[in-house]
N, CA and C atoms of all chains as a GROMACS GRO file, in nm:
protein
  618
    1MET      N    1   1.372   1.544   0.640
    1MET     CA    2   1.409   1.558   0.781
    1MET      C    3   1.557   1.523   0.799
    2ALA      N    4   1.624   1.599   0.882
    2ALA     CA    5   1.768   1.581   0.897
    2ALA      C    6   1.803   1.444   0.952
    3GLY      N    7   1.730   1.402   1.056
    3GLY     CA    8   1.748   1.268   1.108
    3GLY      C    9   1.882   1.239   1.173
    4GLN      N   10   1.945   1.341   1.230
    4GLN     CA   11   2.070   1.318   1.302
    4GLN      C   12   2.038   1.301   1.451
    5THR      N   13   2.137   1.253   1.524
    5THR     CA   14   2.116   1.235   1.666
    5THR      C   15   2.206   1.327   1.747
    6VAL      N   16   2.142   1.401   1.834
    6VAL     CA   17   2.212   1.492   1.924
    6VAL      C   18   2.233   1.419   2.057
    7THR      N   19   2.352   1.431   2.112
    7THR     CA   20   2.382   1.362   2.237
    7THR      C   21   2.437   1.461   2.340
    8ARG      N   22   2.483   1.407   2.452
    8ARG     CA   23   2.543   1.490   2.557
    8ARG      C   24   2.652   1.580   2.502
    9ALA      N   25   2.727   1.530   2.403
    9ALA     CA   26   2.840   1.608   2.349
    9ALA      C   27   2.794   1.743   2.296
   10GLN      N   28   2.684   1.744   2.220
   10GLN     CA   29   2.634   1.870   2.164
   10GLN      C   30   2.576   1.960   2.271
   11LEU      N   31   2.514   1.900   2.373
   11LEU     CA   32   2.460   1.982   2.483
   11LEU      C   33   2.575   2.047   2.558
   12THR      N   34   2.682   1.970   2.577
   12THR     CA   35   2.802   2.022   2.643
   12THR      C   36   2.858   2.139   2.563
   13GLU      N   37   2.862   2.124   2.431
   13GLU     CA   38   2.914   2.229   2.343
   13GLU      C   39   2.828   2.355   2.355
   14ALA      N   40   2.697   2.336   2.363
   14ALA     CA   41   2.606   2.451   2.376
   14ALA      C   42   2.631   2.526   2.507
   15VAL      N   43   2.655   2.450   2.615
   15VAL     CA   44   2.683   2.511   2.745
   15VAL      C   45   2.818   2.582   2.739
   16TYR      N   46   2.914   2.517   2.676
   16TYR     CA   47   3.049   2.570   2.665
   16TYR      C   48   3.049   2.706   2.595
   17GLN      N   49   2.966   2.719   2.492
   17GLN     CA   50   2.959   2.845   2.417
   17GLN      C   51   2.896   2.957   2.498
   18GLU      N   52   2.820   2.920   2.600
   18GLU     CA   53   2.734   3.017   2.668
   18GLU      C   54   2.806   3.099   2.776
   19VAL      N   55   2.862   3.033   2.874
   19VAL     CA   56   2.935   3.104   2.980
   19VAL      C   57   3.081   3.056   2.977
   20GLY      N   58   3.168   3.127   3.045
   20GLY     CA   59   3.310   3.096   3.034
   20GLY      C   60   3.357   2.973   3.110
   21LEU      N   61   3.292   2.859   3.089
   21LEU     CA   62   3.334   2.736   3.157
   21LEU      C   63   3.420   2.652   3.064
   22SER      N   64   3.501   2.564   3.124
   22SER     CA   65   3.579   2.471   3.043
   22SER      C   66   3.484   2.365   2.987
   23ARG      N   67   3.532   2.291   2.888
   23ARG     CA   68   3.449   2.185   2.831
   23ARG      C   69   3.417   2.079   2.936
   24ASN      N   70   3.519   2.051   3.021
   24ASN     CA   71   3.498   1.952   3.126
   24ASN      C   72   3.388   1.993   3.222
   25GLU      N   73   3.396   2.118   3.266
   25GLU     CA   74   3.294   2.169   3.358
   25GLU      C   75   3.158   2.173   3.291
   26SER      N   76   3.156   2.208   3.164
   26SER     CA   77   3.030   2.212   3.089
   26SER      C   78   2.968   2.073   3.085
   27ALA      N   79   3.052   1.973   3.060
   27ALA     CA   80   3.003   1.836   3.056
   27ALA      C   81   2.948   1.795   3.192
   28GLU      N   82   3.018   1.836   3.298
   28GLU     CA   83   2.971   1.802   3.433
   28GLU      C   84   2.836   1.866   3.462
   29LEU      N   85   2.818   1.989   3.414
   29LEU     CA   86   2.690   2.056   3.439
   29LEU      C   87   2.576   1.990   3.364
   30VAL      N   88   2.602   1.949   3.241
   30VAL     CA   89   2.499   1.878   3.164
   30VAL      C   90   2.458   1.752   3.242
   31GLU      N   91   2.561   1.683   3.293
   31GLU     CA   92   2.536   1.562   3.372
   31GLU      C   93   2.456   1.592   3.498
   32SER      N   94   2.491   1.703   3.566
   32SER     CA   95   2.419   1.739   3.690
   32SER      C   96   2.273   1.772   3.661
   33VAL      N   97   2.249   1.838   3.549
   33VAL     CA   98   2.110   1.872   3.516
   33VAL      C   99   2.030   1.743   3.497
   34ILE      N  100   2.088   1.649   3.422
   34ILE     CA  101   2.020   1.521   3.399
   34ILE      C  102   2.001   1.447   3.531
   35ALA      N  103   2.104   1.450   3.617
   35ALA     CA  104   2.097   1.379   3.745
   35ALA      C  105   1.991   1.439   3.837
   36GLU      N  106   1.983   1.572   3.842
   36GLU     CA  107   1.883   1.637   3.927
   36GLU      C  108   1.741   1.602   3.882
   37ILE      N  109   1.721   1.606   3.751
   37ILE     CA  110   1.588   1.576   3.698
   37ILE      C  111   1.554   1.429   3.725
   38SER      N  112   1.649   1.339   3.699
   38SER     CA  113   1.625   1.197   3.723
   38SER      C  114   1.595   1.171   3.870
   39GLY      N  115   1.672   1.238   3.957
   39GLY     CA  116   1.652   1.220   4.101
   39GLY      C  117   1.513   1.261   4.145
   40ALA      N  118   1.468   1.376   4.097
   40ALA     CA  119   1.335   1.424   4.132
   40ALA      C  120   1.229   1.325   4.085
   41LEU      N  121   1.246   1.275   3.962
   41LEU     CA  122   1.148   1.180   3.908
   41LEU      C  123   1.149   1.049   3.985
   42ALA      N  124   1.268   1.004   4.024
   42ALA     CA  125   1.278   0.879   4.101
   42ALA      C  126   1.208   0.894   4.237
   43ARG      N  127   1.207   1.017   4.289
   43ARG     CA  128   1.135   1.041   4.415
   43ARG      C  129   0.986   1.055   4.391
   44GLY      N  130   0.945   1.050   4.265
   44GLY     CA  131   0.804   1.060   4.232
   44GLY      C  132   0.758   1.203   4.209
   45GLU      N  133   0.855   1.295   4.205
   45GLU     CA  134   0.822   1.436   4.184
   45GLU      C  135   0.800   1.464   4.037
   46MET      N  136   0.716   1.561   4.011
   46MET     CA  137   0.694   1.607   3.874
   46MET      C  138   0.801   1.713   3.844
   47VAL      N  139   0.847   1.717   3.721
   47VAL     CA  140   0.947   1.818   3.683
   47VAL      C  141   0.890   1.904   3.570
   48LYS      N  142   0.879   2.034   3.598
   48LYS     CA  143   0.822   2.125   3.498
   48LYS      C  144   0.927   2.222   3.451
   49ILE      N  145   0.952   2.220   3.323
   49ILE     CA  146   1.047   2.314   3.264
   49ILE      C  147   0.967   2.410   3.176
   50SER      N  148   0.954   2.534   3.219
   50SER     CA  149   0.869   2.627   3.146
   50SER      C  150   0.917   2.646   3.004
   51SER      N  151   0.825   2.658   2.914
   51SER     CA  152   0.843   2.672   2.770
   51SER      C  153   0.914   2.552   2.706
   52PHE      N  154   0.929   2.444   2.780
   52PHE     CA  155   0.983   2.321   2.722
   52PHE      C  156   0.881   2.208   2.738
   53GLY      N  157   0.849   2.175   2.864
   53GLY     CA  158   0.752   2.069   2.887
   53GLY      C  159   0.761   2.018   3.029
   54SER      N  160   0.684   1.916   3.058
   54SER     CA  161   0.688   1.861   3.193
   54SER      C  162   0.700   1.709   3.189
   55PHE      N  163   0.769   1.658   3.291
   55PHE     CA  164   0.785   1.514   3.308
   55PHE      C  165   0.706   1.476   3.432
   56ALA      N  166   0.624   1.374   3.421
   56ALA     CA  167   0.548   1.331   3.536
   56ALA      C  168   0.558   1.180   3.551
   57VAL      N  169   0.549   1.134   3.675
   57VAL     CA  170   0.553   0.992   3.702
   57VAL      C  171   0.410   0.944   3.722
   58ARG      N  172   0.372   0.842   3.650
   58ARG     CA  173   0.237   0.791   3.662
   58ARG      C  174   0.242   0.648   3.714
   59GLN      N  175   0.149   0.619   3.805
   59GLN     CA  176   0.140   0.485   3.864
   59GLN      C  177   0.046   0.401   3.778
   60LYS      N  178   0.094   0.285   3.735
   60LYS     CA  179   0.009   0.196   3.657
   60LYS      C  180  -0.027   0.074   3.740
   61GLY      N  181  -0.151   0.035   3.736
   61GLY     CA  182  -0.194  -0.082   3.811
   61GLY      C  183  -0.159  -0.210   3.738
   62GLN      N  184  -0.182  -0.321   3.804
   62GLN     CA  185  -0.154  -0.450   3.740
   62GLN      C  186  -0.255  -0.474   3.628
   63ARG      N  187  -0.208  -0.536   3.520
   63ARG     CA  188  -0.300  -0.570   3.412
   63ARG      C  189  -0.249  -0.698   3.345
   64VAL      N  190  -0.336  -0.754   3.262
   64VAL     CA  191  -0.298  -0.877   3.195
   64VAL      C  192  -0.246  -0.844   3.056
   65GLY      N  193  -0.126  -0.885   3.030
   65GLY     CA  194  -0.069  -0.864   2.898
   65GLY      C  195  -0.064  -0.996   2.824
   66ARG      N  196  -0.006  -0.992   2.705
   66ARG     CA  197  -0.001  -1.113   2.625
   66ARG      C  198   0.134  -1.117   2.556
   67ASN      N  199   0.195  -1.230   2.559
   67ASN     CA  200   0.318  -1.246   2.482
   67ASN      C  201   0.278  -1.248   2.334
   68PRO      N  202   0.320  -1.146   2.258
   68PRO     CA  203   0.272  -1.136   2.120
   68PRO      C  204   0.318  -1.252   2.033
   69LYS      N  205   0.424  -1.319   2.073
   69LYS     CA  206   0.474  -1.429   1.991
   69LYS      C  207   0.395  -1.557   2.018
   70THR      N  208   0.371  -1.587   2.145
   70THR     CA  209   0.306  -1.714   2.179
   70THR      C  210   0.157  -1.698   2.207
   71GLY      N  211   0.113  -1.572   2.229
   71GLY     CA  212  -0.028  -1.552   2.260
   71GLY      C  213  -0.061  -1.585   2.404
   72GLN      N  214   0.042  -1.622   2.479
   72GLN     CA  215   0.020  -1.661   2.618
   72GLN      C  216  -0.007  -1.539   2.706
   73GLU      N  217  -0.101  -1.550   2.795
   73GLU     CA  218  -0.131  -1.439   2.886
   73GLU      C  219  -0.028  -1.432   2.997
   74VAL      N  220   0.020  -1.312   3.022
   74VAL     CA  221   0.115  -1.292   3.133
   74VAL      C  222   0.072  -1.170   3.214
   75PRO      N  223   0.079  -1.181   3.346
   75PRO     CA  224   0.043  -1.065   3.428
   75PRO      C  225   0.152  -0.958   3.419
   76ILE      N  226   0.113  -0.833   3.404
   76ILE     CA  227   0.208  -0.722   3.406
   76ILE      C  228   0.195  -0.654   3.542
   77SER      N  229   0.305  -0.655   3.614
   77SER     CA  230   0.301  -0.604   3.751
   77SER      C  231   0.277  -0.454   3.754
   78PRO      N  232   0.226  -0.402   3.865
   78PRO     CA  233   0.208  -0.257   3.877
   78PRO      C  234   0.342  -0.188   3.865
   79ARG      N  235   0.346  -0.073   3.803
   79ARG     CA  236   0.473  -0.005   3.783
   79ARG      C  237   0.454   0.145   3.772
   80ARG      N  238   0.566   0.214   3.781
   80ARG     CA  239   0.564   0.359   3.761
   80ARG      C  240   0.623   0.388   3.624
   81VAL      N  241   0.554   0.473   3.549
   81VAL     CA  242   0.605   0.510   3.417
   81VAL      C  243   0.621   0.661   3.410
   82LEU      N  244   0.711   0.702   3.323
   82LEU     CA  245   0.740   0.843   3.305
   82LEU      C  246   0.668   0.892   3.181
   83VAL      N  247   0.596   1.002   3.194
   83VAL     CA  248   0.534   1.062   3.076
   83VAL      C  249   0.585   1.204   3.057
   84PHE      N  250   0.611   1.238   2.933
   84PHE     CA  251   0.658   1.372   2.900
   84PHE      C  252   0.548   1.443   2.823
   85ARG      N  253   0.515   1.563   2.866
   85ARG     CA  254   0.420   1.645   2.791
   85ARG      C  255   0.493   1.769   2.744
   86ALA      N  256   0.501   1.785   2.614
   86ALA     CA  257   0.569   1.902   2.559
   86ALA      C  258   0.481   2.025   2.580
   87SER      N  259   0.544   2.138   2.605
   87SER     CA  260   0.469   2.262   2.621
   87SER      C  261   0.419   2.308   2.484
   88HIS      N  262   0.322   2.398   2.487
   88HIS     CA  263   0.272   2.454   2.360
   88HIS      C  264   0.383   2.523   2.285
   89ALA      N  265   0.468   2.593   2.360
   89ALA     CA  266   0.578   2.667   2.298
   89ALA      C  267   0.668   2.571   2.218
   90LEU      N  268   0.700   2.456   2.277
   90LEU     CA  269   0.786   2.359   2.208
   90LEU      C  270   0.716   2.300   2.086
   91LYS      N  271   0.589   2.264   2.104
   91LYS     CA  272   0.512   2.208   1.991
   91LYS      C  273   0.505   2.307   1.877
   92ASP      N  274   0.479   2.434   1.911
   92ASP     CA  275   0.469   2.536   1.808
   92ASP      C  276   0.602   2.555   1.737
   93GLN      N  277   0.707   2.559   1.815
   93GLN     CA  278   0.841   2.580   1.757
   93GLN      C  279   0.872   2.468   1.656
   94ILE      N  280   0.845   2.344   1.697
   94ILE     CA  281   0.873   2.229   1.611
   94ILE      C  282   0.786   2.233   1.485
   95ASN      N  283   0.659   2.264   1.504
   95ASN     CA  284   0.569   2.266   1.388
   95ASN      C  285   0.602   2.376   1.290
   96HIS      N  286   0.635   2.493   1.342
   96HIS     CA  287   0.670   2.602   1.252
   96HIS      C  288   0.796   2.569   1.174
   97ALA      N  289   0.891   2.507   1.241
   97ALA     CA  290   1.017   2.476   1.175
   97ALA      C  291   1.001   2.366   1.071
   98LEU      N  292   0.920   2.266   1.101
   98LEU     CA  293   0.912   2.150   1.012
   98LEU      C  294   0.798   2.159   0.911
   99ALA      N  295   0.706   2.253   0.931
   99ALA     CA  296   0.590   2.260   0.841
   99ALA      C  297   0.627   2.323   0.708
  100ARG      N  298   0.708   2.427   0.713
  100ARG     CA  299   0.743   2.498   0.588
  100ARG      C  300   0.824   2.408   0.497
  101PRO      N  301   0.794   2.413   0.368
  101PRO     CA  302   0.871   2.330   0.275
  101PRO      C  303   1.017   2.369   0.279
  102GLY      N  304   1.102   2.270   0.287
  102GLY     CA  305   1.246   2.296   0.288
  102GLY      C  306   1.296   2.350   0.419
  103ALA      N  307   1.212   2.349   0.520
  103ALA     CA  308   1.252   2.407   0.649
  103ALA      C  309   1.334   2.310   0.732
  104ALA      N  310   1.356   2.190   0.680
  104ALA     CA  311   1.432   2.093   0.757
  104ALA      C  312   1.581   2.116   0.748
  105GLY      N  313   1.620   2.226   0.688
  105GLY     CA  314   1.763   2.259   0.676
  105GLY      C  315   1.828   2.272   0.812
  106ARG      N  316   1.959   2.264   0.815
  106ARG     CA  317   2.028   2.258   0.942
  106ARG      C  318   2.078   2.394   0.990
  107THR      N  319   2.039   2.501   0.923
  107THR     CA  320   2.093   2.631   0.961
  107THR      C  321   1.997   2.708   1.050
  108GLY      N  322   2.041   2.730   1.170
  108GLY     CA  323   1.971   2.820   1.263
  108GLY      C  324   1.828   2.778   1.294
  109SER      N  325   1.777   2.826   1.405
  109SER     CA  326   1.640   2.798   1.442
  109SER      C  327   1.560   2.926   1.424
  110PRO      N  328   1.434   2.914   1.384
  110PRO     CA  329   1.354   3.033   1.362
  110PRO      C  330   1.291   3.084   1.490
  111LYS      N  331   1.362   3.066   1.600
  111LYS     CA  332   1.304   3.110   1.727
  111LYS      C  333   1.296   3.262   1.733
  112PRO      N  334   1.189   3.313   1.790
  112PRO     CA  335   1.175   3.458   1.800
  112PRO      C  336   1.279   3.518   1.893
  113MET      N  337   0.929   1.969   4.084
  113MET     CA  338   1.044   2.058   4.067
  113MET      C  339   1.023   2.144   3.943
  114THR      N  340   1.040   2.272   3.959
  114THR     CA  341   1.028   2.362   3.846
  114THR      C  342   1.167   2.397   3.794
  115LYS      N  343   1.169   2.468   3.682
  115LYS     CA  344   1.298   2.506   3.626
  115LYS      C  345   1.377   2.593   3.725
  116SER      N  346   1.308   2.685   3.792
  116SER     CA  347   1.381   2.773   3.884
  116SER      C  348   1.432   2.696   4.007
  117GLU      N  349   1.356   2.594   4.049
  117GLU     CA  350   1.405   2.510   4.160
  117GLU      C  351   1.528   2.428   4.116
  118LEU      N  352   1.524   2.384   3.992
  118LEU     CA  353   1.638   2.311   3.937
  118LEU      C  354   1.761   2.402   3.933
  119VAL      N  355   1.742   2.525   3.889
  119VAL     CA  356   1.852   2.622   3.883
  119VAL      C  357   1.907   2.645   4.023
  120GLN      N  358   1.817   2.658   4.117
  120GLN     CA  359   1.858   2.684   4.256
  120GLN      C  360   1.943   2.570   4.311
  121LYS      N  361   1.897   2.447   4.288
  121LYS     CA  362   1.971   2.329   4.336
  121LYS      C  363   2.110   2.324   4.275
  122LEU      N  364   2.118   2.348   4.145
  122LEU     CA  365   2.246   2.343   4.077
  122LEU      C  366   2.337   2.456   4.126
  123ALA      N  367   2.278   2.571   4.154
  123ALA     CA  368   2.357   2.684   4.203
  123ALA      C  369   2.415   2.652   4.341
  124GLU      N  370   2.335   2.584   4.423
  124GLU     CA  371   2.383   2.545   4.556
  124GLU      C  372   2.497   2.445   4.546
  125ALA      N  373   2.487   2.354   4.449
  125ALA     CA  374   2.591   2.252   4.433
  125ALA      C  375   2.716   2.308   4.364
  126ASN      N  376   2.703   2.424   4.302
  126ASN     CA  377   2.815   2.486   4.231
  126ASN      C  378   2.836   2.629   4.280
  127PRO      N  379   2.885   2.644   4.402
  127PRO     CA  380   2.895   2.779   4.462
  127PRO      C  381   2.989   2.874   4.387
  128HIS      N  382   3.073   2.818   4.301
  128HIS     CA  383   3.162   2.904   4.224
  128HIS      C  384   3.092   2.969   4.106
  129LEU      N  385   2.966   2.932   4.082
  129LEU     CA  386   2.893   2.991   3.969
  129LEU      C  387   2.785   3.086   4.019
  130TYR      N  388   2.764   3.192   3.944
  130TYR     CA  389   2.651   3.280   3.975
  130TYR      C  390   2.523   3.208   3.938
  131GLN      N  391   2.418   3.230   4.018
  131GLN     CA  392   2.290   3.169   3.987
  131GLN      C  393   2.243   3.210   3.847
  132ARG      N  394   2.276   3.334   3.812
  132ARG     CA  395   2.238   3.386   3.680
  132ARG      C  396   2.301   3.300   3.570
  133ASP      N  397   2.427   3.261   3.590
  133ASP     CA  398   2.495   3.179   3.490
  133ASP      C  399   2.435   3.038   3.484
  134VAL      N  400   2.398   2.985   3.601
  134VAL     CA  401   2.336   2.852   3.603
  134VAL      C  402   2.206   2.856   3.524
  135GLU      N  403   2.132   2.964   3.542
  135GLU     CA  404   2.007   2.982   3.468
  135GLU      C  405   2.033   2.982   3.317
  136VAL      N  406   2.136   3.053   3.276
  136VAL     CA  407   2.175   3.060   3.134
  136VAL      C  408   2.211   2.920   3.082
  137ILE      N  409   2.283   2.844   3.165
  137ILE     CA  410   2.326   2.710   3.126
  137ILE      C  411   2.207   2.616   3.108
  138VAL      N  412   2.116   2.618   3.206
  138VAL     CA  413   1.999   2.531   3.199
  138VAL      C  414   1.916   2.568   3.076
  139THR      N  415   1.899   2.696   3.053
  139THR     CA  416   1.824   2.741   2.936
  139THR      C  417   1.892   2.695   2.807
  140ALA      N  418   2.024   2.705   2.804
  140ALA     CA  419   2.099   2.664   2.684
  140ALA      C  420   2.076   2.517   2.654
  141ILE      N  421   2.071   2.434   2.757
  141ILE     CA  422   2.051   2.290   2.738
  141ILE      C  423   1.915   2.263   2.675
  142PHE      N  424   1.811   2.321   2.734
  142PHE     CA  425   1.677   2.294   2.681
  142PHE      C  426   1.656   2.358   2.544
  143ASP      N  427   1.719   2.473   2.522
  143ASP     CA  428   1.711   2.536   2.389
  143ASP      C  429   1.777   2.449   2.284
  144GLU      N  430   1.889   2.389   2.321
  144GLU     CA  431   1.961   2.303   2.227
  144GLU      C  432   1.876   2.182   2.190
  145ILE      N  433   1.808   2.125   2.290
  145ILE     CA  434   1.719   2.010   2.263
  145ILE      C  435   1.605   2.055   2.171
  146ALA      N  436   1.545   2.169   2.202
  146ALA     CA  437   1.432   2.218   2.123
  146ALA      C  438   1.476   2.248   1.979
  147THR      N  439   1.593   2.307   1.964
  147THR     CA  440   1.644   2.340   1.830
  147THR      C  441   1.670   2.213   1.750
  148ALA      N  442   1.727   2.112   1.816
  148ALA     CA  443   1.753   1.986   1.749
  148ALA      C  444   1.622   1.924   1.700
  149LEU      N  445   1.521   1.923   1.786
  149LEU     CA  446   1.392   1.866   1.747
  149LEU      C  447   1.330   1.945   1.632
  150SER      N  448   1.353   2.075   1.632
  150SER     CA  449   1.299   2.160   1.525
  150SER      C  450   1.366   2.132   1.391
  151ARG      N  451   1.483   2.072   1.393
  151ARG     CA  452   1.549   2.030   1.270
  151ARG      C  453   1.502   1.891   1.229
  152GLY      N  454   1.426   1.828   1.317
  152GLY     CA  455   1.384   1.691   1.293
  152GLY      C  456   1.484   1.590   1.347
  153ASP      N  457   1.582   1.639   1.422
  153ASP     CA  458   1.682   1.550   1.482
  153ASP      C  459   1.626   1.481   1.606
  154ARG      N  460   1.694   1.376   1.643
  154ARG     CA  461   1.664   1.303   1.766
  154ARG      C  462   1.762   1.351   1.872
  155VAL      N  463   1.721   1.347   1.997
  155VAL     CA  464   1.814   1.381   2.105
  155VAL      C  465   1.818   1.262   2.198
  156GLU      N  466   1.936   1.199   2.208
  156GLU     CA  467   1.944   1.078   2.289
  156GLU      C  468   2.036   1.100   2.407
  157LEU      N  469   1.982   1.086   2.526
  157LEU     CA  470   2.061   1.101   2.648
  157LEU      C  471   2.059   0.967   2.720
  158ARG      N  472   2.164   0.889   2.696
  158ARG     CA  473   2.173   0.755   2.752
  158ARG      C  474   2.145   0.756   2.902
  159GLY      N  475   2.062   0.662   2.944
  159GLY     CA  476   2.032   0.650   3.086
  159GLY      C  477   1.914   0.734   3.127
  160PHE      N  478   1.886   0.838   3.048
  160PHE     CA  479   1.773   0.925   3.080
  160PHE      C  480   1.657   0.899   2.985
  161GLY      N  481   1.683   0.918   2.857
  161GLY     CA  482   1.578   0.894   2.760
  161GLY      C  483   1.610   0.960   2.628
  162ALA      N  484   1.519   0.950   2.534
  162ALA     CA  485   1.541   1.007   2.401
  162ALA      C  486   1.420   1.086   2.357
  163PHE      N  487   1.448   1.205   2.302
  163PHE     CA  488   1.343   1.288   2.244
  163PHE      C  489   1.347   1.269   2.093
  164SER      N  490   1.229   1.261   2.033
  164SER     CA  491   1.224   1.254   1.889
  164SER      C  492   1.098   1.326   1.842
  165VAL      N  493   1.086   1.340   1.712
  165VAL     CA  494   0.968   1.406   1.656
  165VAL      C  495   0.896   1.305   1.569
  166LYS      N  496   0.766   1.294   1.590
  166LYS     CA  497   0.688   1.203   1.507
  166LYS      C  498   0.596   1.282   1.418
  167ARG      N  499   0.584   1.237   1.294
  167ARG     CA  500   0.497   1.305   1.201
  167ARG      C  501   0.356   1.246   1.210
  168ARG      N  502   0.258   1.333   1.218
  168ARG     CA  503   0.119   1.288   1.214
  168ARG      C  504   0.060   1.331   1.082
  169ASP      N  505   0.015   1.235   1.003
  169ASP     CA  506  -0.040   1.268   0.872
  169ASP      C  507  -0.165   1.355   0.885
  170ALA      N  508  -0.194   1.429   0.779
  170ALA     CA  509  -0.318   1.505   0.774
  170ALA      C  510  -0.434   1.406   0.783
  171ARG      N  511  -0.538   1.446   0.847
  171ARG     CA  512  -0.653   1.355   0.860
  171ARG      C  513  -0.781   1.436   0.865
  172LEU      N  514  -0.891   1.364   0.851
  172LEU     CA  515  -1.021   1.426   0.864
  172LEU      C  516  -1.068   1.404   1.007
  173GLY      N  517  -1.075   1.511   1.083
  173GLY     CA  518  -1.120   1.498   1.220
  173GLY      C  519  -1.266   1.539   1.231
  174ARG      N  520  -1.317   1.537   1.350
  174ARG     CA  521  -1.456   1.576   1.371
  174ARG      C  522  -1.466   1.671   1.488
  175ASN      N  523  -1.548   1.771   1.471
  175ASN     CA  524  -1.578   1.856   1.585
  175ASN      C  525  -1.671   1.776   1.676
  176PRO      N  526  -1.625   1.743   1.794
  176PRO     CA  527  -1.705   1.653   1.879
  176PRO      C  528  -1.838   1.715   1.921
  177ARG      N  529  -1.844   1.846   1.918
  177ARG     CA  530  -1.969   1.909   1.961
  177ARG      C  531  -2.074   1.907   1.849
  178THR      N  532  -2.030   1.945   1.729
  178THR     CA  533  -2.127   1.957   1.619
  178THR      C  534  -2.128   1.836   1.527
  179GLY      N  535  -2.022   1.756   1.532
  179GLY     CA  536  -2.016   1.641   1.444
  179GLY      C  537  -1.965   1.677   1.305
  180ASP      N  538  -1.939   1.805   1.280
  180ASP     CA  539  -1.885   1.847   1.150
  180ASP      C  540  -1.747   1.786   1.130
  181SER      N  541  -1.716   1.747   1.006
  181SER     CA  542  -1.581   1.700   0.983
  181SER      C  543  -1.492   1.818   0.948
  182VAL      N  544  -1.373   1.816   1.003
  182VAL     CA  545  -1.277   1.924   0.979
  182VAL      C  546  -1.145   1.864   0.934
  183LYS      N  547  -1.079   1.936   0.843
  183LYS     CA  548  -0.949   1.890   0.798
  183LYS      C  549  -0.844   1.923   0.903
  184VAL      N  550  -0.768   1.824   0.943
  184VAL     CA  551  -0.658   1.848   1.034
  184VAL      C  552  -0.529   1.833   0.953
  185ALA      N  553  -0.449   1.938   0.950
  185ALA     CA  554  -0.328   1.936   0.869
  185ALA      C  555  -0.224   1.842   0.929
  186GLU      N  556  -0.131   1.800   0.845
  186GLU     CA  557  -0.017   1.722   0.893
  186GLU      C  558   0.056   1.798   1.002
  187LYS      N  559   0.101   1.729   1.103
  187LYS     CA  560   0.177   1.798   1.207
  187LYS      C  561   0.286   1.711   1.264
  188HIS      N  562   0.374   1.774   1.336
  188HIS     CA  563   0.486   1.703   1.398
  188HIS      C  564   0.474   1.716   1.549
  189VAL      N  565   0.484   1.605   1.617
  189VAL     CA  566   0.471   1.611   1.763
  189VAL      C  567   0.598   1.557   1.829
  190PRO      N  568   0.643   1.628   1.933
  190PRO     CA  569   0.760   1.580   2.006
  190PRO      C  570   0.721   1.457   2.089
  191PHE      N  571   0.817   1.367   2.103
  191PHE     CA  572   0.790   1.242   2.172
  191PHE      C  573   0.910   1.209   2.260
  192PHE      N  574   0.884   1.153   2.377
  192PHE     CA  575   0.992   1.117   2.467
  192PHE      C  576   0.981   0.971   2.505
  193LYS      N  577   1.092   0.900   2.494
  193LYS     CA  578   1.093   0.761   2.540
  193LYS      C  579   1.190   0.751   2.656
  194THR      N  580   1.143   0.701   2.767
  194THR     CA  581   1.226   0.690   2.886
  194THR      C  582   1.339   0.591   2.865
  195GLY      N  583   1.457   0.625   2.912
  195GLY     CA  584   1.572   0.535   2.902
  195GLY      C  585   1.561   0.419   2.999
  196LYS      N  586   1.631   0.311   2.967
  196LYS     CA  587   1.625   0.190   3.050
  196LYS      C  588   1.662   0.218   3.194
  197GLN      N  589   1.774   0.288   3.211
  197GLN     CA  590   1.826   0.310   3.346
  197GLN      C  591   1.727   0.387   3.433
  198LEU      N  592   1.668   0.491   3.376
  198LEU     CA  593   1.572   0.572   3.451
  198LEU      C  594   1.445   0.492   3.478
  199ARG      N  595   1.402   0.413   3.378
  199ARG     CA  596   1.283   0.331   3.395
  199ARG      C  597   1.304   0.235   3.512
  200ASP      N  598   1.422   0.174   3.518
  200ASP     CA  599   1.452   0.082   3.628
  200ASP      C  600   1.454   0.156   3.760
  201ARG      N  601   1.510   0.276   3.757
  201ARG     CA  602   1.518   0.353   3.882
  201ARG      C  603   1.380   0.388   3.934
  202LEU      N  604   1.287   0.412   3.845
  202LEU     CA  605   1.151   0.446   3.885
  202LEU      C  606   1.084   0.329   3.954
  203ASN      N  607   1.129   0.208   3.919
  203ASN     CA  608   1.058   0.092   3.969
  203ASN      C  609   1.129   0.011   4.077
  204HIS      N  610   1.259   0.021   4.084
  204HIS     CA  611   1.328  -0.056   4.186
  204HIS      C  612   1.366   0.029   4.306
  205SER      N  613   1.472   0.106   4.291
  205SER     CA  614   1.516   0.184   4.406
  205SER      C  615   1.425   0.304   4.428
  206ALA      N  616   1.444   0.372   4.540
  206ALA     CA  617   1.360   0.487   4.572
  206ALA      C  618   1.420   0.615   4.513
   0.00000   0.00000   0.00000
């Protein structure tokens, strides 16, 4: 497995290659996309990106946890958590790419 | 919010761009993430979260209806961990 980390910089580069925007504007758009999605989630909205996956906010009730070091019981307050469900298309794409022997190479994606 | 609603919002905030181009941009971002994961790479977006791929070993599963055991091949599943900043935002501010 390649095991590299992709960050905003590479997403910006991908946007930059796509339409005739400057790198600065591309970076701003990447930021706006992240901000819009975060904003919707903070409002408790679900975000569905077709052929990628969906982000949903789930409400968790109070429960009793345990400090793993001391064994002491501590109450865990109710909270909202974010869950991501990958679409079938994304799961399939990843599995096809990583299942074949030697398919972890860094050249191109086998997307149809 | 769906992808098309996201595109619409971004298009409204960027009147100098065609909606068609915004659509292309949004698609490029998610394609880039998907391609990275397909290489086995991690995608880390500080403040938002990180996508990674976890390997699930081959195992012997069971058909819950018949009880037959079936071989389940090794597979890779995408995984998302919420970033600190977003996690805090979900719980403190509105």
